[in-house]
C-alpha positions in Angstrom: 89.4 141.2 60.2 88.9 137.7 59.8 87.5 135.3 62.1 88.0 131.7 62.2 86.3 129.1 64.9 89.1 127.7 66.8 89.7 123.8 66.5 92.0 121.5 68.4 94.8 121.6 65.9 94.7 125.4 66.1 96.4 124.9 69.6 99.8 125.8 68.4 98.6 129.0 66.9 96.9 129.8 70.4 99.9 129.1 72.4 101.7 131.4 69.9 99.5 134.0 70.6 100.2 133.6 74.4 103.8 133.9 73.8 103.3 137.0 72.0 101.0 138.4 74.8 103.8 137.6 78.1 101.9 140.8 79.9 99.0 139.4 79.9 100.0 136.4 82.0 102.2 138.9 83.9 99.0 140.9 85.2 97.5 137.6 86.2 100.8 136.8 88.1 100.7 133.5 86.0 103.4 131.6 84.1 102.5 131.3 80.4 100.8 128.1 79.6 102.6 125.0 78.0 101.5 123.8 74.5 100.0 121.0 76.1 98.2 122.8 79.1 96.7 125.0 75.7 95.5 121.9 73.7 94.0 120.4 77.1 92.0 123.8 77.7 90.9 124.0 74.3 89.7 120.5 74.4 87.7 121.1 77.4 86.3 124.4 75.9 85.4 122.6 72.6 83.1 120.2 75.2 81.0 122.9 75.9 77.9 123.8 73.1 77.4 127.1 74.6 81.5 128.6 74.4 82.9 129.2 71.2 86.8 130.2 70.8 87.8 132.1 67.7 91.4 133.3 66.1 91.4 136.9 65.1 93.4 137.4 62.2 94.7 140.4 60.0 93.9 140.7 56.2 97.0 139.1 55.8 96.0 136.1 57.7 98.2 136.6 60.9 96.8 135.7 64.1 96.4 139.1 66.1 94.3 137.7 68.6 91.5 135.4 70.2 87.9 135.9 71.7 86.6 133.1 73.9 82.8 133.7 74.7 79.7 131.8 76.4 76.4 132.2 75.7 73.8 132.0 78.3 76.2 132.5 80.8 75.7 133.8 83.8 71.7 133.8 82.9 69.5 133.1 79.9 70.1 136.1 77.0 73.6 136.8 78.2 77.0 136.7 76.1 80.0 136.6 78.1 83.0 137.4 76.6 85.7 135.4 78.9 88.9 136.5 77.1 89.4 139.2 73.9 93.3 138.8 73.7 95.2 141.1 71.3 98.9 140.4 70.6 100.8 143.0 72.3 102.3 144.0 69.3 99.1 145.1 67.8 97.4 146.4 70.9 96.2 150.0 70.6 95.2 149.8 67.0 91.6 149.3 66.9 91.8 145.6 66.8 89.8 145.0 70.1 87.3 147.2 69.3 86.7 145.7 65.8 86.4 142.5 67.6 83.9 143.5 69.6 82.2 145.4 66.9 82.2 142.1 64.6 80.9 139.8 67.7 78.0 142.5 68.1 77.0 142.3 64.9 76.5 138.4 65.0 74.8 137.6 68.4 72.3 135.1 68.7 69.0 136.2 68.5 67.5 136.3 72.1 71.1 137.6 73.5 69.8 140.7 75.5 73.5 141.8 76.9 76.8 141.2 76.6 79.1 141.1 79.5 83.0 141.2 79.5 85.2 140.0 82.4 88.1 141.9 83.3 90.8 139.7 85.4 92.8 140.9 88.2 94.1 144.3 88.6 93.6 146.0 84.8 92.6 149.3 84.8 93.3 149.4 81.1 91.0 146.6 80.6 88.7 148.2 82.4 89.2 151.6 80.3 88.8 149.5 77.2 85.3 148.2 78.0 84.3 151.8 79.3 85.3 153.0 76.1 83.2 150.4 74.3 80.2 151.7 76.4 80.2 148.5 78.7 78.9 149.9 82.1 80.7 148.7 85.6 78.3 145.9 86.7 79.7 143.4 89.5 82.6 143.5 91.6 84.2 140.0 92.3 87.8 141.3 93.2 90.5 140.5 93.5 89.9 137.9 90.6 87.9 139.9 88.3 85.1 142.9 87.8 82.7 142.6 85.2 81.5 145.0 82.7 77.8 144.6 80.3 76.1 146.4 77.9 72.7 145.8 76.6 72.6 144.3 72.9 70.8 147.2 70.6 72.5 149.8 72.3 74.3 152.1 70.6 78.3 152.6 71.8 79.8 155.9 72.1 81.1 157.5 69.0 84.7 157.0 69.2 86.3 160.9 69.1 88.6 161.6 66.3 91.7 163.0 67.7 92.3 167.0 67.3 95.5 166.2 65.1 93.5 164.3 62.6 90.1 166.9 62.7 92.8 169.7 62.1 94.0 167.5 58.6 90.6 167.4 57.6 89.2 170.9 58.1 
């Protein structure tokens, strides 16, 4: 997986990612943002020096997702993942897990925990974070729930499916 910092000229790629992920917007009961709305959102995000926006690319350079984080939010030492979005046709292939592990490997010194916000009623999103070792931290429903994991703690081992274990025995 490759990661590139998102710049304003990448807004059309982010918009295409959003268009390839309609279920996310349905989950939030909102419409897909227009390209001009995405451009404005990117402009505003880039004005915040604590915020980082990244495009996630597969080995062929195809955009498969995005990652939006904010340092020292909600408090000093926190790194909050505002949004990790993987294109729908690339979900359940390990890309989200790889993106989080990649992020964990490059947190800034002084970061003490990583938080993830799960918007709306999203049990699948909650399970994703729990499988990565994040624990339920704050209930701010109906808008969101928060999950957190201290930096430097070991995530749970990813179980090997029985079918794969049998083929290697």
